[in-house]
MARZA-744372 format. One line per field, with one value per residue (C-alpha): x, y, z. Coordinates in nm, 4 decimals. Each point is the difference from the previous one (the first is absolute). Example, Ala and Ser with C-alpha at 12.3 -4.5 7.8 and 13.67 -1.06 7.14 Angstrom:
2
X <- 1.2300;0.1370;
Y <- -0.4500;0.3440;
Z <- 0.7800;-0.0660;
This chain:
259
X <- -0.0017;0.1778;-0.0726;0.1250;0.1641;0.0645;0.2749;0.1932;-0.0945;0.0942;-0.2421;0.0811;-0.1566;0.0417;-0.1510;-0.1553;-0.0576;0.3803;0.1217;0.3582;0.0065;0.3489;-0.0812;0.1073;-0.2839;0.0194;-0.0223;0.0612;0.2455;0.3781;-0.0239;-0.1005;0.2837;0.1435;0.2242;0.1119;0.0492;-0.3631;-0.1872;-0.2518;-0.3519;-0.2658;-0.3463;-0.2117;-0.3672;-0.1425;-0.0594;-0.2538;0.0262;-0.1076;-0.1207;0.2424;-0.0619;0.0644;-0.2710;0.2096;0.0325;-0.3777;-0.0782;-0.0499;-0.2150;0.2651;0.3750;0.1059;0.3753;0.2347;0.3009;0.3253;0.2592;0.2453;-0.0454;0.3688;0.1292;-0.2559;-0.0451;-0.1045;-0.0706;-0.0261;0.1346;-0.0001;0.2561;-0.1669;0.2205;0.2968;-0.1432;-0.0514;-0.3509;-0.2690;-0.0908;-0.2369;0.0299;-0.3812;0.0100;0.3075;-0.1146;-0.3202;0.0431;0.0435;0.0784;0.3356;0.2083;0.2959;0.3237;0.1245;0.3794;0.2272;0.3354;0.2851;0.1458;0.3701;0.2565;0.1336;0.1938;-0.1447;-0.3596;-0.2219;-0.1254;-0.2422;0.1592;-0.1195;0.1771;-0.1775;-0.3435;0.0679;0.1099;-0.3033;-0.2443;0.1647;-0.1419;-0.3469;-0.1490;-0.2850;-0.2244;0.1121;0.2976;0.0053;0.3493;0.0464;0.3401;0.2006;0.0392;-0.3732;-0.1434;-0.2765;0.2072;-0.1124;-0.3492;0.1217;0.3380;0.0999;0.1993;0.0981;0.3792;0.0657;0.1066;-0.2261;0.0693;-0.1194;-0.0326;0.2784;-0.1247;0.1023;-0.2148;-0.2955;0.0683;0.0114;-0.3495;-0.1168;0.1576;-0.1707;-0.3389;-0.0561;-0.2663;-0.0246;0.2904;-0.0600;0.2753;0.0318;0.2262;-0.0880;0.1280;0.1438;0.2677;0.2764;-0.1091;0.2541;0.0666;0.0118;-0.3432;0.1047;-0.2854;0.1686;-0.2018;-0.3345;0.0899;0.1246;-0.3059;-0.2461;0.2191;0.0004;0.2760;-0.0809;-0.2133;-0.0702;-0.1396;-0.1359;0.1072;-0.2739;0.1209;0.0042;-0.1972;-0.2973;-0.1867;0.2907;0.0097;0.2466;-0.1206;0.2330;0.0051;-0.1860;0.0631;0.0012;0.0161;0.2550;-0.2706;-0.1107;0.2077;0.1684;-0.1929;-0.2957;-0.3082;-0.3066;0.0492;-0.2879;0.1528;-0.2479;0.0387;-0.2092;-0.1453;0.2340;0.0706;0.3656;0.3267;-0.0278;-0.2589;0.0061;-0.0570;-0.0938;0.1640;-0.1511;0.1356;-0.1916;0.1748;-0.0380;-0.1152;0.0218;0.2450;0.3654;0.1184;
Y <- -0.0005;0.3140;0.3232;0.3535;0.1377;0.3640;0.0415;0.3129;0.1780;-0.3039;-0.2162;-0.3565;-0.3392;-0.3150;-0.3452;-0.0827;-0.3585;-0.0634;0.0673;-0.0855;-0.0996;0.0483;-0.1065;-0.3282;-0.2072;-0.0691;-0.3698;-0.2156;-0.2246;-0.0174;0.1619;0.3349;0.2544;0.1005;0.2778;0.1268;-0.3338;-0.0921;-0.3220;-0.0512;0.1403;-0.1956;-0.0512;-0.2341;-0.0512;0.1416;-0.2625;0.0116;-0.3278;-0.2725;0.2538;0.0703;0.2787;-0.2158;-0.1556;-0.3021;-0.0864;-0.0420;0.2201;0.3294;0.1305;0.2608;0.0320;0.2387;0.0557;0.2059;0.1409;0.0941;0.1789;0.2907;0.2453;0.0908;-0.3581;-0.2107;0.1420;0.3018;0.2961;0.3781;0.2170;0.3647;0.1979;-0.1274;-0.3038;0.1931;0.2813;0.0232;0.1367;-0.2119;0.0510;-0.2315;-0.1176;0.0087;0.3746;0.0731;-0.1648;0.1707;-0.0245;-0.3343;0.0591;0.1275;0.0110;-0.2293;-0.0828;-0.3591;-0.0301;-0.3028;0.0399;-0.2411;0.1094;0.0855;-0.1729;0.2485;-0.0815;-0.3500;0.1177;0.0027;0.3600;0.1897;0.3357;0.3483;-0.0141;-0.3211;0.1415;0.3329;-0.1824;-0.2325;0.2849;0.1974;0.3327;-0.1260;0.1177;-0.2415;-0.0002;-0.3521;-0.2166;-0.3808;-0.1525;-0.3540;-0.1349;-0.2231;-0.2913;-0.0530;-0.3455;-0.1805;-0.0565;0.3476;-0.1468;-0.2332;0.1365;0.0008;0.3243;-0.0200;0.0326;0.0039;0.3679;0.0727;0.2903;0.3404;0.3624;0.2450;0.3020;0.2497;-0.1968;0.0299;0.3724;0.0347;-0.1528;0.2435;0.2943;-0.0743;-0.0394;-0.3778;-0.0577;-0.3799;-0.2397;-0.3670;-0.2606;-0.3786;-0.0213;-0.0385;0.3480;0.3084;-0.0076;-0.2428;-0.2914;0.0762;0.3740;0.0768;0.1613;0.2776;-0.0574;0.2604;-0.0697;0.0022;0.3328;0.1550;-0.0959;0.1191;0.3001;-0.0896;0.1888;-0.1025;-0.3074;0.1429;0.3343;0.0014;0.2928;0.1973;-0.0892;-0.3746;-0.1836;-0.1369;-0.1083;-0.1736;-0.3792;-0.2858;-0.3380;-0.2962;-0.3655;0.0384;-0.2373;0.1055;-0.2879;0.0286;0.0262;0.3353;0.2526;0.3079;0.3165;0.2133;-0.1485;0.1041;-0.1240;-0.0852;-0.0234;-0.1875;-0.0494;-0.1572;0.2536;-0.0630;0.2865;-0.0982;0.1246;-0.2635;-0.2116;-0.3039;0.1417;-0.0898;0.2277;-0.0581;0.1415;0.0827;0.0567;0.3479;-0.0460;0.3344;0.2321;0.0358;0.1510;
Z <- 0.0000;-0.1204;0.1757;-0.0143;0.3117;0.0797;0.2583;0.0902;-0.3245;-0.2079;-0.1912;-0.0984;-0.0587;0.2081;-0.0299;0.3369;-0.1050;-0.0081;0.3584;0.0934;0.3677;0.1427;0.3539;0.1599;0.1521;0.3736;0.0909;0.3055;-0.1823;-0.0151;-0.3426;0.1533;-0.0206;0.3368;0.1311;0.3391;0.1760;0.0551;-0.0732;-0.2813;0.0290;0.1889;-0.1503;0.2078;0.0957;0.3189;0.2687;0.2803;0.1870;-0.2403;-0.2566;-0.2895;-0.2499;-0.3026;-0.2179;-0.0893;0.3692;0.0178;0.3020;-0.1820;-0.2828;-0.0846;-0.0274;0.2743;0.0151;0.2149;-0.1828;0.1695;-0.2144;-0.0029;-0.2904;-0.0116;0.0061;-0.1841;-0.3488;-0.1985;0.2253;-0.0180;0.2791;0.1023;0.1965;0.3182;-0.0523;0.1379;0.2126;0.3751;-0.0482;-0.1579;-0.3695;-0.1844;-0.3565;-0.0119;0.0666;-0.2099;-0.3235;-0.1167;-0.3798;-0.1685;-0.3724;-0.1201;-0.3169;0.0688;-0.1700;0.0090;-0.0221;0.0180;0.1711;0.0773;0.3350;0.0089;0.2238;0.2542;0.3185;0.0331;-0.0725;-0.3050;-0.0291;-0.2231;-0.0701;-0.0848;-0.3355;-0.0942;0.0859;-0.1696;-0.3157;0.0065;0.0362;-0.2829;0.1108;0.0951;0.3289;0.0705;0.3056;0.0760;-0.0853;-0.0009;0.0218;-0.1267;0.1016;-0.2296;-0.0190;0.0336;0.0600;0.1860;0.3135;0.1121;0.0508;0.2761;0.1126;0.3691;0.0111;0.3635;0.0479;-0.3763;-0.0358;-0.2984;-0.2422;0.1156;-0.1109;0.0763;0.1909;-0.2698;-0.2461;0.2376;0.0372;-0.3781;-0.0204;0.2674;-0.1816;-0.3356;0.1686;-0.0064;0.2644;-0.0079;-0.0098;-0.0745;0.0039;-0.0125;0.3048;0.3693;0.0778;-0.1684;0.2705;0.0886;0.2171;0.2733;0.0048;0.3749;-0.0184;-0.2377;-0.2528;-0.2218;-0.3166;0.1839;0.1608;-0.3249;-0.1981;0.2655;0.0822;0.3676;0.1788;0.3578;0.0822;0.3470;-0.1140;-0.3530;-0.2201;-0.1743;-0.3468;0.0606;-0.2682;0.1916;-0.3128;-0.1739;0.0145;-0.0396;-0.1239;0.0453;-0.1109;-0.3285;-0.2883;-0.3643;-0.2528;-0.2815;-0.2607;0.1406;-0.1969;0.1466;-0.0652;0.1150;0.1655;0.1899;0.3548;0.2300;0.3476;0.2179;0.3777;0.2730;0.2427;0.2892;0.2427;0.0084;-0.1393;-0.2754;-0.1691;-0.2292;-0.3487;-0.3516;-0.2586;-0.3444;-0.3266;-0.3171;-0.3313;-0.1453;-0.3586;-0.1722;0.1670;0.0858;0.3244;
């Protein structure tokens, strides 16, 4: 179903019948991706004595599950600056618009001082002068192991802080990446890329120009067949009053315009 979209004084066509879901499903199996040293999610029926909330067990007419998970460690999630601040900020209050023009770029991190790092120069080259509302970074090599990877204690690639500041400086409001964090796994709590992107100067007393409405989405997965370029992004979250929420970013190809 093709439709015409008007967005920020631009008009273009998208096909809403061809969504590209770049989220990773959350499961209670060993195939669920994990970060930050936690166990896999738990999805299990409620139990009241002999009553079990599962139709196949015979004591219930409905399936009635509890779910225990961590949005930061168990899959695709979107976070606001409340992730790093002393005071509480909610992603449900920070993210109030849900459609953005996004640029998908593929980058092979560079080896620097025993780390794989995504640099400012790489991002600047990939964007080639574009200043999108959102950027989606697909790291190379790209394969299906990202759908079930246990990232704990593996020192995954990360974004250098000057690259995050560059994205802030050119006005990118929403950063999406296929890694468990934009920062190094063990960085002594510096969180330099998070701070640079959100323009947080002091986590104990938030500066007035901090970017309360900017978001970071981590642990997405973009299949190889999805080409680099411009897309309409629908960034969907669950309505959690929390610093982060599980999310479902969906891309739509732009059919008639170049950005």
